[in-house]
Every structure is written in C-alpha cells, then in structure tokens.
VOGU-3710 file (C-alpha; in Angstrom, 3 decimals, decimal comma):
1> mdniwqtkrl> 198,748/35,855/-40,704  195,810/34,262/-42,573  198,156/32,241/-44,787  199,824/30,439/-41,869  198,828/26,773/-41,621  199,235/24,531/-38,600  198,982/20,762/-38,222  196,902/19,626/-35,248  195,573/16,368/-33,834  191,796/16,078/-34,106
11> gdvceisagn> 191,776/15,352/-30,393  193,350/18,771/-29,738  190,766/20,785/-31,676  187,647/18,660/-31,209  185,744/16,909/-28,462  185,633/13,268/-29,528  183,363/10,729/-27,867  180,922/7,930/-28,620  177,151/7,946/-28,626  174,765/6,251/-26,236
21> sapqrkelfl> 173,869/2,588/-26,071  170,518/2,208/-27,771  167,659/1,601/-25,326  166,388/-1,950/-25,730  162,830/-1,463/-24,531  160,536/-0,747/-27,468  158,182/1,341/-25,371  160,922/3,980/-25,008  160,478/4,746/-28,710  156,653/4,931/-28,634
31> ngeylffrts> 155,352/8,381/-29,634  158,938/9,589/-29,588  159,907/13,141/-30,478  163,666/13,188/-29,753  166,023/12,299/-32,619  168,106/9,149/-32,141  170,682/8,730/-34,919  171,872/5,239/-35,852  174,360/4,002/-38,459  171,350/3,050/-40,637
41> digkirfgsi> 170,384/6,741/-40,745  173,935/7,691/-41,733  173,856/4,989/-44,421  171,150/6,920/-46,271  173,343/10,036/-46,509  176,860/9,518/-47,783  177,958/13,097/-47,189  176,274/16,240/-45,900  173,796/17,145/-43,180  171,218/15,033/-41,381
51> ndsadklnqt> 168,110/16,478/-39,791  165,939/13,447/-39,088  166,169/9,895/-37,762  164,065/6,795/-38,363  163,721/6,173/-34,610  162,762/8,785/-32,051  162,911/8,443/-28,288  160,209/9,654/-25,937  160,823/11,657/-22,782  161,328/8,535/-20,688
61> gvkglrlfkk> 163,729/7,063/-23,245  166,161/9,994/-23,169  166,611/9,970/-19,415  170,284/9,458/-18,583  171,387/9,817/-22,229  173,748/12,511/-23,452  172,370/15,105/-25,842  174,674/16,064/-28,726  174,588/19,514/-30,223  173,875/20,717/-33,737
71> gtllfpksga> 177,099/20,825/-35,773  178,442/17,567/-34,334  180,100/15,351/-36,944  178,868/11,748/-36,928  181,689/9,358/-37,823  180,714/5,649/-38,028  183,111/3,537/-35,980  181,403/0,143/-36,204  178,507/-1,546/-37,939  178,028/-2,140/-41,666
81> stflnhrvlm> 181,375/-1,719/-43,425  179,638/0,021/-46,347  178,752/2,921/-44,023  182,155/3,437/-42,377  183,213/6,169/-44,814  179,953/8,110/-44,606  180,331/11,562/-43,024  177,406/13,704/-41,858  176,832/16,750/-39,683  173,916/16,952/-37,282
91> andgyvsshl> 171,608/19,772/-38,412  169,681/19,537/-35,131  170,396/18,563/-31,547  169,836/14,867/-30,894  170,905/11,592/-29,356  173,375/9,244/-31,001  173,985/5,486/-31,117  177,174/4,084/-29,595  178,163/2,747/-33,034  178,886/6,334/-34,052
101> atikandnil> 181,797/8,478/-32,950  180,830/12,101/-32,305  183,295/14,852/-33,224  182,428/18,391/-32,114  184,791/21,079/-33,379  186,067/23,857/-31,121  184,309/26,733/-32,880  187,087/29,167/-31,970  189,654/27,106/-33,900  187,874/24,876/-36,391
111> dhryllyfss> 184,889/25,477/-38,668  182,533/22,493/-38,469  181,977/22,363/-42,247  185,727/22,525/-42,838  185,874/19,487/-40,532  183,132/17,779/-42,566  185,018/18,212/-45,836  188,301/17,157/-44,255  186,729/14,033/-42,729  185,513/12,917/-46,165
121> midsrdlmqd> 189,170/12,373/-47,127  189,734/9,915/-44,269  189,468/6,274/-45,301  188,321/4,388/-42,214  189,940/1,207/-43,520  193,319/2,808/-42,827  192,398/3,085/-39,131  191,063/-0,444/-38,626  193,000/-2,864/-36,475  191,241/-5,928/-37,916
131> qnypslrlsd> 189,715/-5,874/-41,406  187,592/-8,939/-40,587  185,843/-7,111/-37,727  185,540/-3,505/-38,936  185,602/-1,112/-35,992  187,489/2,048/-35,046  188,879/3,190/-31,702  188,263/6,721/-30,456  191,943/6,983/-29,562  192,879/6,392/-33,218
141> ieqiqinlpa> 190,416/9,029/-34,415  191,931/11,485/-31,937  195,386/10,985/-33,502  194,274/11,974/-37,020  196,283/14,971/-38,262  194,393/17,947/-39,703  195,889/20,930/-41,542  194,425/24,195/-40,259  194,718/27,709/-41,649  193,129/30,650/-39,844
151> lkeqkrivra> 189,374/30,421/-39,265  188,701/33,084/-41,911  190,611/31,054/-44,515  188,773/27,886/-43,460  185,443/29,588/-44,194  186,716/30,777/-47,606  187,775/27,207/-48,454  184,368/25,895/-47,353  182,574/28,388/-49,618  184,732/27,330/-52,553
161> lddvfenvkk> 184,155/23,622/-51,850  180,419/24,203/-51,480  180,366/25,688/-54,985  182,427/22,859/-56,475  180,407/20,116/-54,782  177,105/21,701/-55,822  178,213/21,883/-59,448  179,521/18,313/-59,353  176,226/17,172/-57,807  174,253/18,776/-60,670
171> akenaeknla> 176,589/17,256/-63,267  176,213/13,805/-61,702  172,430/14,143/-61,587  172,400/15,017/-65,302  174,673/12,082/-66,178  172,548/9,682/-64,121  169,374/11,026/-65,735  170,824/10,590/-69,230  171,914/7,060/-68,341  168,415/6,233/-67,054
181> narelfnsyl> 166,869/7,689/-70,228  169,099/5,528/-72,435  168,090/2,407/-70,532  164,434/3,390/-70,619  164,526/3,821/-74,412  165,746/0,241/-74,824  163,271/-1,131/-72,300  160,343/0,751/-73,820  161,030/-0,639/-77,286  161,422/-4,153/-75,875
191> qdsfsllnsk> 158,113/-4,022/-73,962  156,194/-2,544/-76,899  157,619/-5,110/-79,314  156,569/-8,143/-77,298  153,206/-6,642/-76,436  152,484/-6,341/-80,166  153,821/-9,834/-80,907  151,725/-11,271/-78,086  148,562/-9,927/-79,699  149,480/-11,080/-83,230
201> ykqrrikdva> 150,848/-14,600/-82,867  149,902/-17,925/-81,399  151,569/-18,632/-78,073  153,587/-21,731/-77,258  154,820/-23,086/-73,951  158,522/-22,870/-73,238  158,697/-26,622/-72,637  157,512/-27,192/-76,231  160,401/-25,270/-77,788  163,306/-25,917/-75,377
211> kiyggfafks> 164,780/-28,320/-72,837  164,982/-27,151/-69,231  167,348/-28,306/-66,479  167,339/-27,550/-62,769  170,527/-26,846/-60,818  172,329/-29,231/-58,472  172,618/-28,727/-54,703  176,404/-28,527/-54,429  177,746/-28,618/-50,887  179,652/-25,531/-49,805
221> twfnkkgkyq> 182,395/-27,791/-48,425  183,217/-28,775/-52,015  184,024/-25,193/-53,030  187,538/-23,871/-53,579  189,078/-20,580/-54,680  190,370/-22,235/-57,856  189,412/-25,241/-59,930  188,448/-26,602/-63,321  184,767/-25,656/-63,035  183,198/-22,464/-61,710
231> vlrignirrg> 179,896/-22,997/-59,906  177,348/-20,392/-60,939  175,202/-19,210/-58,039  172,340/-16,720/-57,790  174,648/-13,754/-57,201  176,586/-14,477/-60,401  173,597/-13,868/-62,677  172,027/-10,529/-63,555  170,023/-9,448/-66,595  172,264/-10,076/-69,579
241> qvrrdenpvf> 175,326/-10,619/-67,365  177,448/-13,399/-65,933  179,252/-11,801/-63,004  182,181/-14,198/-62,831  183,993/-12,208/-60,156  181,060/-11,989/-57,735  182,212/-14,265/-54,867  183,426/-16,954/-57,292  183,680/-20,579/-56,158  185,195/-23,516/-58,021
251> iehvdenile> 185,290/-27,310/-58,026  188,203/-29,294/-59,462  186,685/-32,781/-59,718  183,006/-33,674/-60,182  181,316/-37,067/-60,219  180,230/-38,006/-63,744  176,570/-38,335/-62,744  176,580/-34,858/-61,223  178,534/-33,423/-64,140  176,042/-34,800/-66,638
261> rsllkagdvv> 173,126/-32,983/-65,031  174,846/-29,747/-63,966  177,428/-28,882/-66,644  176,279/-25,932/-68,737  176,920/-25,499/-72,441  177,785/-22,248/-74,146  174,491/-20,834/-75,388  172,371/-22,024/-72,457  170,030/-19,428/-71,007  170,269/-19,352/-67,193
271> itqtgtrkkr> 167,517/-17,970/-64,939  167,567/-17,217/-61,188  164,684/-18,582/-59,106  165,154/-17,081/-55,633  165,143/-13,529/-54,285  163,130/-11,172/-52,101  159,426/-11,924/-51,943  157,260/-9,404/-53,830  160,319/-7,387/-54,911  160,838/-8,978/-58,347
281> dygyttiidq> 164,582/-8,836/-57,751  165,225/-12,159/-59,454  164,105/-14,038/-62,545  167,264/-12,650/-64,154  168,334/-14,304/-67,397  171,511/-14,341/-69,436  173,199/-16,484/-72,093  176,237/-18,499/-71,005  179,277/-17,933/-73,208  181,562/-20,837/-72,186
291> dnyllnqrls> 181,427/-24,502/-71,242  183,109/-24,795/-67,822  180,232/-23,595/-65,640  178,279/-25,778/-63,231  174,668/-24,915/-62,421  173,909/-24,555/-58,712  170,520/-24,992/-57,045  167,870/-22,252/-57,372  168,980/-21,728/-60,952  167,660/-23,352/-64,111
301> airfdnvlfr> 169,095/-23,655/-67,610  167,009/-23,405/-70,779  168,601/-25,012/-73,834  167,574/-24,177/-77,421  168,813/-25,866/-80,577  168,257/-22,756/-82,675  170,674/-19,864/-82,038  168,204/-17,198/-83,181  165,387/-18,625/-81,063  167,700/-18,600/-78,040
311> kyflyfswse> 168,370/-14,856/-78,384  164,697/-14,162/-79,093  163,727/-15,942/-75,875  166,371/-14,051/-73,876  164,818/-10,730/-74,871  161,323/-12,107/-74,304  162,317/-13,151/-70,760  163,027/-9,465/-70,009  159,472/-8,490/-70,970  156,736/-7,928/-68,417
321> ifrdqffkne> 154,663/-10,522/-70,276  157,083/-13,238/-69,222  157,849/-11,774/-65,792  154,170/-11,493/-64,902  153,750/-15,200/-65,636  156,928/-16,036/-63,715  156,103/-14,108/-60,538  152,467/-15,188/-60,562  153,834/-18,505/-59,251  155,966/-17,020/-56,469
331> tgtvgqgnvg> 155,947/-18,807/-53,116  158,042/-18,487/-49,993  158,296/-16,832/-46,615  157,870/-13,152/-45,768  161,470/-12,376/-46,701  162,394/-14,943/-49,367  160,581/-15,576/-52,605  160,923/-18,671/-54,779  159,635/-19,645/-58,204  159,696/-23,291/-59,235
341> inaiiealmp> 160,775/-24,720/-62,554  157,152/-25,361/-63,601  156,565/-21,617/-63,810  159,258/-21,510/-66,461  158,323/-24,518/-68,547  154,606/-23,622/-68,557  155,130/-19,952/-69,486  153,606/-18,908/-72,796  155,591/-17,076/-75,486  154,475/-15,569/-78,828
351> vpdmaeqsqi> 156,323/-17,314/-81,656  156,472/-15,435/-84,992  158,275/-16,863/-87,996  162,066/-16,815/-88,115  162,187/-13,756/-90,366  160,311/-11,605/-87,852  162,254/-13,063/-84,944  165,425/-12,053/-86,790  164,168/-8,486/-87,241  163,223/-8,142/-83,575
361> vakldtlsle> 166,538/-9,555/-82,374  168,547/-7,369/-84,770  166,760/-4,194/-83,638  167,146/-5,051/-79,953  170,806/-5,987/-80,481  171,439/-2,579/-82,032  169,622/-0,704/-79,264  171,374/-2,795/-76,620  174,787/-2,039/-78,122  174,070/1,702/-78,259
371> tkkleviykk> 172,786/1,640/-74,676  175,943/-0,102/-73,495  178,090/2,502/-75,284  176,184/5,268/-73,504  176,534/3,435/-70,196  180,308/3,382/-70,647  180,346/7,102/-71,437  178,143/8,138/-68,518  179,776/5,795/-66,013  183,165/7,233/-66,971
381> kladldelkk> 181,773/10,727/-66,541  180,492/9,823/-63,075  183,873/8,330/-62,155  185,649/11,441/-63,491  183,413/13,680/-61,379  184,278/11,657/-58,269  187,962/12,009/-59,104  187,486/15,749/-59,573  186,028/16,027/-56,068  188,994/14,124/-54,618
391> svlqkafkge> 191,483/16,326/-56,497  189,824/19,552/-55,333  189,723/18,314/-51,718  193,403/17,399/-51,783  194,314/20,844/-53,105  192,073/22,539/-50,551  193,779/20,928/-47,557  197,244/21,603/-48,946  196,469/25,307/-49,267  196,479/25,104/-53,084
401> l> 192,818/25,826/-53,795
//
C-alpha cells in the first residue's frame, strides 16, 4: 500500500492560521527571551529551518499571544515581495508575526519536512489577487493541492531530497568561491598596480587632464516608457556596467539648453555620487558606449580626449587610492551619503607615460576578459544547479524519484 498516492487540500492535512499582531510597545521587547518571528527573519533564510529571531518578547509581551510549536511551517503572506517565496520550518517553539501564515502538518498524515520541500515548489505570485499589493489569503493557501504517498514513503523522499540538496549546496558554495577568487585575482592586480604607480610617478588632478560635467535635475513628470533619449540615473550605473534595463526612463524632446549640458557622448566616464553613508556603495564608474543618454542629477561625466587615458582613468577609479580620496569628502544624513563634484575634480592620479599606461590597460583588459568568461561559466553552473533542484523536486512529488 506504500505506493498509493492521494491528492489532498493543504487545509485537510494541516492546521493553517496567521500569526499574532506585533506588540507596538517597545518595552514588551526589553530583555526578551521568547522568539518572535517576523518576515525580516524569514528573509535571511530562503529555505530550511529557523531557530532564532532578531526580536524577542518578554513575559509581559507574550500575554494573550498564541504560541506556535516546533515544526510549524512559516509561509510569508504579506510584506516584502522578495520574501514571499521563502519557506522555513520553526526549529523551536515561538511566536509569529501576523504577516506570516503558519502551517502545522498533521503528523499522522504528513511529514513536516515533506511539507517544507513541497511548499518550496509553490510560487506565491500564482496565489495573489493583486500583483500591485502582494498579499495572500489563508483560504487560498488552504486550497493548495498536495500529492501524498504513505508516511513511510514521504520520509524516504525527504531523505533522498536532503542528500540532493546538501550536495547541490556544496556545489554552489564551490562555484561561488571560485567566482569570488576570480574576481579577487583581478582586483588584487589592479590595486597593486596603482599602488606601485602612485609611488613612482608625479600625481595630477583630474581637472587638469579632463573636463567634468554635472548631471541635470530632470523632473520625473517628464519621464516616459519610451523616447529618443534614455535618462541615466544612479541605479543604471555599476562598476563597469550601464544597466539599461534597470527601471529605464526616457524623454522624447529636450530643450536645446538642457540637451547641451546633459547629453552624454560615447566614451564619457560616468560616476555615481549618492548612496548609503559610510557604506561605499556608490562612486561607481563606467564608460558610456552610445550617444543617446542624458545625465541625471547625482551623476557626473568625465570627458577625456585621449582614448587610452580614458580607459586608464576608469581602472584607476576602481582603485582604493581614488576611492579613499572620493569618500573622504562624503557628506549627508545618517542614511544617505553624498559626494560633490569637487571631490572628483580635485582627486590626484599618478600619470605615467603613454607606453606604461598602455601596458597597464592591456594587462587589466586581459584579466577583466578572463574574469568575465569565468563569471559566465560559474553563473551558468549556479543556474544549472537551481534547475537541477527544481527537476528533482518535480520528480519527487510525482512519485518518480
């Protein structure tokens, strides 16, 4: 009889409910010892078990709240959309936020880890009534269909999936480590090169070797989904990248005066000037490869006449020598950091002769190309491993494992 499978509603084999409304009084969390799981805790663990929470309630705080038992599946039903497909099992008893659905399997019918693996195949977007306001209803979760063999077979499937997932996890960790090593090799050579150049050659200010332009404060009401010119904003620029598809906005017609001061030329180096204070998550630079971009505020463009010098500066701008000078001038509030254009134009750069610049650029170009090739290989491997997990899960819940 172990090979007989049945299809059940989750609501028929699980107790499904929502967590508790989070207490609003801060003193209820002072010196707390009772776990209180929120969606932010689930966000740190994409899949697996959770045994701790950032916030803990004290004895007064838990009064009147429902305690959920170890083995309960936490299933985000509202909150950050990036967390909605995270699935975790409680490894300890605890209290749960109302933004999380709680699913406790009937242990006589359904193994809780079988439920965990099955739930990872559910795409919450398929259950949403309104994609603009991501939230799930308990009644919809109850209607989810689950394929169930006998409990003994469920446990066998779980053991097999545990082995597969553990091996995939190790393979992914190795691929990610190899990818990090490839990037570190490039970065190490870059830093060492400019450290040596900085000690050998006279330094010149950026303003003495290039022209620098600040961005224009375009109004958001001018933006369209299509148009002649794409407006480059902070989110479109990363180190060595123009992310054209990152929330793109366009303008069809631009006043000549505005166009004259904001239209970029292919070959311009663009740098971002705003990010998170003390995080160094900006100051990104890249070379623009076409002429129809407009430069938005909080970005600057650096224009060189010499093609080689332009590439040399791009690599220099990735060095800690430049970034230390850049962030030394950071201002802003607690959350937001800003660096003005003066920090760019006054920055000092070692300037060897063109022959040595050419050698440095050629070596870094070669290393960069090899690093990108490795990135493609390892990213594909990571994607293939994710696909393998999906394939194995699908076979497992069809009885084909």
